[in-house]
MARMI-715301 format. One record per residue (C-alpha): residue number from 1; y, x, z; residue in three letters. Coordinates in pm, whole numbers, plus 32768, in hexadecimal, padded with zeros to 4 digits. Each point is the difference from the previous one (the first is absolute). Layout:
<recs>
    i    c2    c1    c3   aa
  NUM     Y     X     Z  ala
...
</recs>
This chain:
<recs>
    i    c2    c1    c3   aa
    1  8000  8000  8000  unk
    2  8158  8087  7FA2  unk
    3  811C  8033  80F6  unk
    4  80B1  7ED4  7F6B  unk
    5  7EC7  7F31  8032  unk
    6  7FE7  8068  816C  unk
    7  8170  7FB1  8032  unk
    8  7FD6  7EA8  7F63  unk
    9  7ECE  7FBC  80D7  unk
   10  80B4  806F  813C  unk
   11  812A  7F29  7FA7  unk
   12  7F22  7ED3  7FC7  unk
   13  7F52  803A  814C  unk
   14  813E  801E  80D0  unk
   15  80D8  7F13  7F38  unk
   16  8040  7E96  8055  unk
   17  7F65  7EEE  7F2F  unk
   18  80B9  7EC0  7F9C  unk
   19  8025  7EEB  8100  unk
   20  7ED1  7F1A  7FF4  unk
   21  8036  7E8B  7FCA  unk
   22  803E  7F4D  8146  unk
   23  7EE7  7F0E  7FB5  unk
   24  7F0B  8122  7FE3  unk
   25  8050  8074  8161  unk
   26  7FCA  7EA2  8087  unk
   27  7EBF  7FC2  7F3E  unk
   28  7F69  814D  8069  unk
   29  8050  7FA9  816A  unk
   30  7F3C  7EBE  7FD9  unk
   31  7EE6  80BB  7F56  unk
   32  7FF1  80FF  811A  unk
   33  7FFB  7EED  8105  unk
   34  7EED  7F3E  7F4D  unk
   35  7F2E  813C  7FDB  unk
   36  800B  802B  8179  unk
   37  7FD7  7E90  805B  unk
   38  7EE9  7FA4  7F0A  unk
   39  7EBD  8085  8095  unk
   40  7F39  8047  7EBE  unk
   41  811C  80D6  7F78  unk
   42  8044  80A0  8151  unk
   43  7E98  8075  8021  unk
   44  802E  80D9  7ECC  unk
   45  8171  8058  8016  unk
   46  7FDB  8066  816D  unk
   47  7F76  814C  7F83  unk
   48  8165  8067  7FB0  unk
   49  8066  7FB9  8168  unk
   50  7ED6  80C7  807F  unk
   51  8066  8127  7F28  unk
   52  815D  7FF7  8097  unk
   53  7F6F  7FCF  815F  unk
   54  7F1E  8130  7FED  unk
   55  8110  80C5  7F52  unk
   56  80E1  7FB5  812A  unk
   57  7EFC  808B  80F3  unk
   58  7FDB  8136  7F28  unk
   59  8177  803D  7FDD  unk
   60  804A  7FDC  8173  unk
   61  7ED9  80E0  8052  unk
   62  8089  8112  7F21  unk
   63  8167  7FD3  8079  unk
   64  7F91  802A  816A  unk
   65  7F37  813B  7FBB  unk
   66  7EA6  7F69  8001  unk
   67  7EFA  8075  7F05  unk
   68  7F9D  7EF6  7F05  unk
   69  7E86  7FF9  7FD9  unk
   70  7FDD  7EEB  7F02  unk
   71  803D  7E98  7F99  unk
   72  7F03  7EF0  7FB1  unk
   73  8048  7EB9  7F4C  unk
   74  7EEB  7EFF  8010  unk
   75  7F9C  7EE3  7F1A  unk
   76  8048  7EFD  8110  unk
   77  816D  8079  8000  unk
   78  7FD8  80B7  814A  unk
   79  8052  8170  801D  unk
   80  7FEA  8130  80DF  unk
   81  80DC  8134  8021  unk
   82  7F7C  8125  80C9  unk
   83  80D8  8115  808C  unk
   84  7FC4  810F  80FE  unk
   85  80DC  806C  811D  unk
   86  8049  7F8F  8162  unk
   87  7F5C  7EAD  8041  unk
   88  8131  7F98  80C9  unk
   89  8173  8048  7FF5  unk
   90  811F  7FA5  7F1B  unk
   91  7F58  8078  7EC2  unk
   92  7ED2  7F1F  802F  unk
   93  80DB  7EDA  8067  unk
   94  80DC  801C  7ECA  unk
   95  7ECE  802B  7F23  unk
   96  7F6B  7EBE  8087  unk
   97  814D  7F49  7FE8  unk
   98  8030  8069  7E96  unk
   99  7EEE  7F2B  7F67  unk
  100  806B  7E97  802F  unk
  101  8171  8045  7FC5  unk
  102  7FD2  80DC  7ECC  unk
  103  7FE0  7EED  7EF4  unk
  104  813F  7F5B  8078  unk
  105  80BF  8148  8014  unk
  106  7F8D  805C  7EA2  unk
  107  8079  7EA8  7F96  unk
  108  8159  8043  8093  unk
  109  8011  8150  7F4E  unk
  110  7F9E  7F53  7EBD  unk
  111  8105  7EF1  8037  unk
  112  810B  810B  8037  unk
  113  7FA2  80AD  7EBA  unk
  114  7FFB  7EB6  7F45  unk
  115  8152  7FAB  8094  unk
  116  8082  812F  7F44  unk
  117  7F3B  7F9E  7EC6  unk
  118  7F25  8139  8020  unk
  119  7ED1  7F4A  7F77  unk
  120  7F64  8124  7F43  unk
  121  8034  80E9  8127  unk
  122  7F51  7F08  80E5  unk
  123  7ED2  7FE8  7F1A  unk
  124  7FE2  8178  7FDA  unk
  125  801E  8037  8176  unk
  126  7EE5  7F09  802E  unk
  127  7F28  80C8  7F0D  unk
  128  804D  8146  80B8  unk
  129  7FAC  7F6A  8154  unk
  130  7EB9  7F73  7F7D  unk
  131  7FA3  8156  7F74  unk
  132  804B  80A5  814E  unk
  133  7F20  7F04  80AE  unk
  134  7EF0  8035  7EFD  unk
  135  7FE4  816D  8063  unk
  136  7FA0  7F97  8160  unk
  137  7F16  7EDC  7FB7  unk
  138  7E98  803C  8065  unk
  139  7F3A  7EDC  7F6D  unk
  140  7FB6  7F82  7EA1  unk
  141  8098  7EA7  8023  unk
  142  813E  809A  8086  unk
  143  8015  80E9  7ED5  unk
  144  7FC3  7EE3  7F0B  unk
  145  80FD  7F21  80B1  unk
  146  8113  8107  7FF6  unk
  147  7FB7  806B  7E9A  unk
  148  8007  7E99  7F81  unk
  149  813D  7FAE  80C3  unk
  150  80AB  813E  7F90  unk
  151  7F99  7FCA  7E95  unk
  152  8093  7EA1  8002  unk
  153  814A  8076  8094  unk
  154  8012  8128  7F10  unk
  155  7FB1  7F25  7ED1  unk
  156  8116  7F0F  805D  unk
  157  80F9  811B  803E  unk
  158  7FAA  80B5  7EBB  unk
  159  7FAC  7EF5  7F02  unk
  160  80A0  7EB9  8071  unk
  161  815D  7F8D  7FA8  unk
  162  811C  7FDF  80FC  unk
  163  7FBF  7E8E  8041  unk
  164  7E8F  8036  804D  unk
  165  804E  812E  80D9  unk
  166  80FE  7F37  80C4  unk
  167  7F14  7ED9  8032  unk
  168  7EE6  80E7  8070  unk
  169  80DB  80C8  80EE  unk
  170  80A5  7ED3  80A0  unk
  171  7EB5  7F48  8028  unk
  172  7F65  8134  80A0  unk
  173  811C  8031  80F6  unk
  174  8009  7E90  8061  unk
  175  7E87  800B  802F  unk
  176  8017  8127  80F0  unk
  177  8118  7F5B  80C5  unk
  178  7F3D  7EBC  8029  unk
  179  7EB1  80B1  800E  unk
  180  8065  80D5  8127  unk
  181  801F  7ECD  80DC  unk
  182  7EB7  7F4B  7FC5  unk
  183  7F17  8119  807A  unk
  184  80AA  7FF7  8155  unk
  185  7F9B  7E94  802D  unk
  186  7EA4  8053  7F80  unk
  187  7FEC  811D  80F9  unk
  188  8052  7F24  8129  unk
  189  7F12  7EF0  7F86  unk
  190  7EE0  80F9  7FEC  unk
  191  805B  8098  8151  unk
  192  8002  7EA9  80A0  unk
  193  7E9A  7FCF  7F88  unk
  194  7F98  8158  8076  unk
  195  7FBD  8080  7EA0  unk
  196  80EE  812D  7FFE  unk
  197  7FD7  80B7  814A  unk
  198  8061  8149  7F60  unk
  199  8139  7F8A  7F4A  unk
  200  813B  80D3  7FED  unk
  201  809F  7F24  810B  unk
  202  7ED8  802B  80EB  unk
  203  7FFA  8178  7FCC  unk
  204  8173  800C  804F  unk
  205  7FC1  7F31  8138  unk
  206  7EF4  80F7  806F  unk
  207  80E8  8129  7FD0  unk
  208  813F  7F6E  8092  unk
  209  7F73  7F06  80FE  unk
  210  80DD  7EF3  7F67  unk
  211  7F52  7EB8  7F9E  unk
  212  7F8B  7FF3  7E97  unk
  213  80B6  7EB7  7FC8  unk
  214  8147  80BD  8033  unk
  215  7FB3  80D6  7ED0  unk
  216  7F96  7ED4  7F34  unk
  217  8153  7F68  8051  unk
  218  80AC  8147  7FAA  unk
  219  7F53  800A  7EAC  unk
  220  806F  7E9B  7FBF  unk
  221  816B  803C  8065  unk
  222  801E  8139  7F2A  unk
  223  7F61  7F5B  7ED1  unk
  224  80CE  7EC3  801B  unk
  225  813B  80D4  801F  unk
  226  7F94  80C6  7ECE  unk
  227  7FC7  7EBC  7F42  unk
  228  815E  7F8A  805B  unk
  229  80A1  814C  7F9B  unk
  230  7F37  8012  7EBE  unk
  231  8053  7E9B  7FA4  unk
  232  8172  8044  8040  unk
  233  7FF7  8131  7F1B  unk
  234  7F4B  7F45  7EED  unk
  235  80CC  7EC3  8025  unk
  236  8133  80BD  7F8B  unk
  237  7F5E  800D  7EA9  unk
  238  8002  7E88  7FCD  unk
  239  80EF  7F56  80F2  unk
  240  813B  8052  7F38  unk
  241  7F69  7F56  7ECF  unk
  242  7F8B  7ECB  80BB  unk
  243  8134  7FBB  80D3  unk
</recs>
């Protein structure tokens, strides 16, 4: 590739795309909400939330100096991230906290980028993050899941037109914002029935001697706040046209 080609590619990556139609922002919000609320779709789409969840554990583990040992993504949309280091302390606490809040925080980051019309940048960042996770995945389904997801995002970013890219990016961000909330309710429902004794909240309770329900509530508060912030950032793309 020539220097001019690299310059053009870099400019396209960092440049702002045209404002999407206001109706597109609204329709993708509805699509994201339906994907989370409609169980048959959620069972499949939840894999994206699991990827972000385990990625959150991995990122916080690395940021706190823990050694990442591997990530597993399972067919039933569950996952497991293993790291080594002190079994207690701030590093372990932040690593455990990072999972349930990660999809929502990624959604806020995506909403911020979309608020600046950095659609291509958002898609390419997603591809890079998926590749970084792929390096650390330790099971076949996890590899397949990340490769397929990454291939879809790359294909949209490379081959699709601006309208399709915008629809895909907005739908994905809305899905993460809504999709970060539902697993918290699922977590508490399973805990109430005694089916998740080793959940992140219960591990945090064991380490800190604070009831697990406190952490469930903390996850919910953070994710609802992220949904509100993300919705505010995205609403700026369509409110001026609908008022």
